[in-house]
N, C-alpha and C positions, 0 to 999 in steps of 0.2 A: 341259626342262619348261616354262620360262618361255616359250619360243618357241612351244609348242603352245598355251599359254592365249592367247598374243597372237594367234596365227591364229584361234582359236575366237572371239575377240571380234568378227572381221570377218564370221563366218557370219550368215546370217539366221536367224530362228526355223524357217523351213520347212527350211533346210539341216540345222539341228541335229536336228530330229525325224527327217529322212530318214536322217542318218548313224548316230544313236544315240539311238533313241527310248526306250530304257530306262535311260538314264545319269541318275542322280538329280542330276548336277551341273547339269543344264539346268532343273531344276525351278523356280528363281527366275525364269529367262529367260521361261519359259512363263506363270508368274504375271504377271509384268509385261506379257506380250504379251496376257492377258486384258483387263487394265485398258486397254491400247492400243485393244484392239477396241472397248471401251465408249466411249472418248472420241472416236475415230475414226469410230465407226458402222460398222465392218467386221466381218468374221466368218471365222474358220478353224475348222471343224469337226475337221479331223485335229490340229491343235495342241492342241486343248481335250481331245480324246479322249486324247491322249498324256498330257497333265497329269493327267487323272483316273486313267489307269493307273499313272502313277508314284506318286500318292497311296495306291493300293492296296499298294505296296511300301514306301512311308514313310508310314504314317498318322499319325505323330506330327507331321509336317509340313504336314498338310492344313490349308487355309484355308477356313473355312466361308463367308466372304464371296467368295472366288474360285469355289467351287462354286455358290454361289448365282447369281453373275452368269453362270456358264457356262450354267445351267439356263434362265435368263432369255433369253439370246442364243439358245439352242435352240428355246425357244417361238417366238420371232420368226421362226424359218426355216420354220415350217410353211408348207404341207402335208408338208415333209420329215419323216421320222421321227427327227429329230436327239435331240429330248427323251428318247425311249424309249432310244436308243443311249447317252446320257450317263447315265441313271438307272440302267442295268444296271452301271455301272462305281462306282456309289457305294454304300457299305455300308448294309445295311438299318437299322442303328441310327442312322446319319445321316440317312437318309430320314424317320425318325420325328419329327425335329425339326420344330416347328411351321411355320416358314418354308418347309421342303421339303414338308410336308403340303399347304400351301397351294398351291404351285406345281403339285403332283400334280393337285389338284383343278382348277385353271385348264387345265391340260393336257386333263384329261377333258372338260371343258366345250367346248373348242375341237374336240377329236376328234369330238365328237357334235354339233357345230354349235348348242350351246346358248348362244347369244352373249349373250342378255339376262343369263342366270345368271353368265357370264363377266365381264361389265362390272360387275354388281353386286358380286361377290367382288373383282375388281381395285380397286374403288373403296374396299373396306375394308382393302386393303393397298398403298395408294399409298406408304407408306414403304419397301416392298421394291422396288416397280416403277419409281417415278419416278427412280430414280437411273441408269436406263439409258436414254438418249437414244434416241428413235425407237421405243420399245416399242409406244406406242399406234398409231402410223402403220403398223407392221409388222402388227399384228393386224387392223387395218382392212383392209389389203391382203389379207389371208388371208380374211377374211369377204367382201370382194368377189368373190374367186376362188371361194368355196363357192357363192355366189349365181348367178355366172355359169354354173357348172356345172349348176345346179338349174332356173333359171327363164329363160323367154323374156321375161316381164314381171314385174316385182316391185312391189307396193304401196309406196308412200313409208314408210308406217309401218313395214313390215317391213325396209326398207333402213335406216331411221333406228335402229331397235332393234339390228340387226346391227353396224352401224359405231359406235353411240353418238354421233351427230350429230344435232341438231336445229334447227329455227328457221332464221335467217338464214345460220347456218353451213353448214346442210345445203343451202340454196339455192345458196349460191356453190359448194359442193362439186359440185352437179347442173350447175350452168351450166359449170363447168369440164370435167367430165366430157363433156357434150354437145358443148362445142367442141373437145375434144382426143382423145376416145376413142370416139366414135360412139354414145354413149348418146342416147336419144330420149325426151323427156317428153310423156306424153299424159294426157288425162282420163280417168278410169275411172268407174264407178258410184257414185253418192252422192258425186260431186265428188272423190273420191280420186284423187290424182296416180299415175299409172303411169309406171314408168321401164322402157324397152324396152332391154334389154341386148345387146350384140353377139351375132351369131350365131356359134356353134361346134358341133362335131360332139356335144357332150353336151346343150345345149339345143335343138339342132335335129338330131335323129338322122338326118334324110335327108341331112346334109352328111358323115356318116360315110363314109369310104372302105370299098370292099366287101372287107374282110379278116375273118378269123376272131377278130379282137381286139375285145373288148367293153369297158365301162367297167370300170377297175381296181376289185377289192373294196374297197380303201380308200378310193375315191371314193364308192361305195355307202354304206358304214358312216357316212361324214361328212354325206352329203346327206341320207339318210332322216329324221334327227330334224327337219330344216328343214320336211319337207313334212308332218309329222304336225300 
């Protein structure tokens, strides 16, 4: 028995999950791994889902803080549907806690591209979100992803609202994107600066390959609120 435990210590978390994902003995390892993901700004959905499943079998051992961190990391993975996958494994009575209701609201704002409301709600709940390094940058990357699917050109105020950056910080951001990612800055009407985004098959349909595949439904549901 001692030899088996000694061998188990040398296993990676991924190996533990693959070998015996329903073994409650690995629960503590998975919890530590969630904290490691936070500190190292890495992410492993499979390990996190495994932990949430174990909590279903061991509800008395559930750590609310760990569950909260898993959900925030899942939000940061958008446009992937990780948040919904994780939420499905969390008991309804736990979801009714205020902190989780807040995260569900934030998820809804992101899924419907209501970025202004998202950043307002996030600002009210910094005590929940700021403990996860890289959260703001991940959401900004998602907002840019949505805008790039939606627009050929985006007015500077729309971009500023979506990524929650203004003034000199926005100037530096735009300069970096122009120098490194092919963005082009031009003047629009009423002296409004327009940002020309990189061409892709969604904002330039003529680039789309001649196949039967269209824009995935999940893209349409996210993009539509931005156009309203």
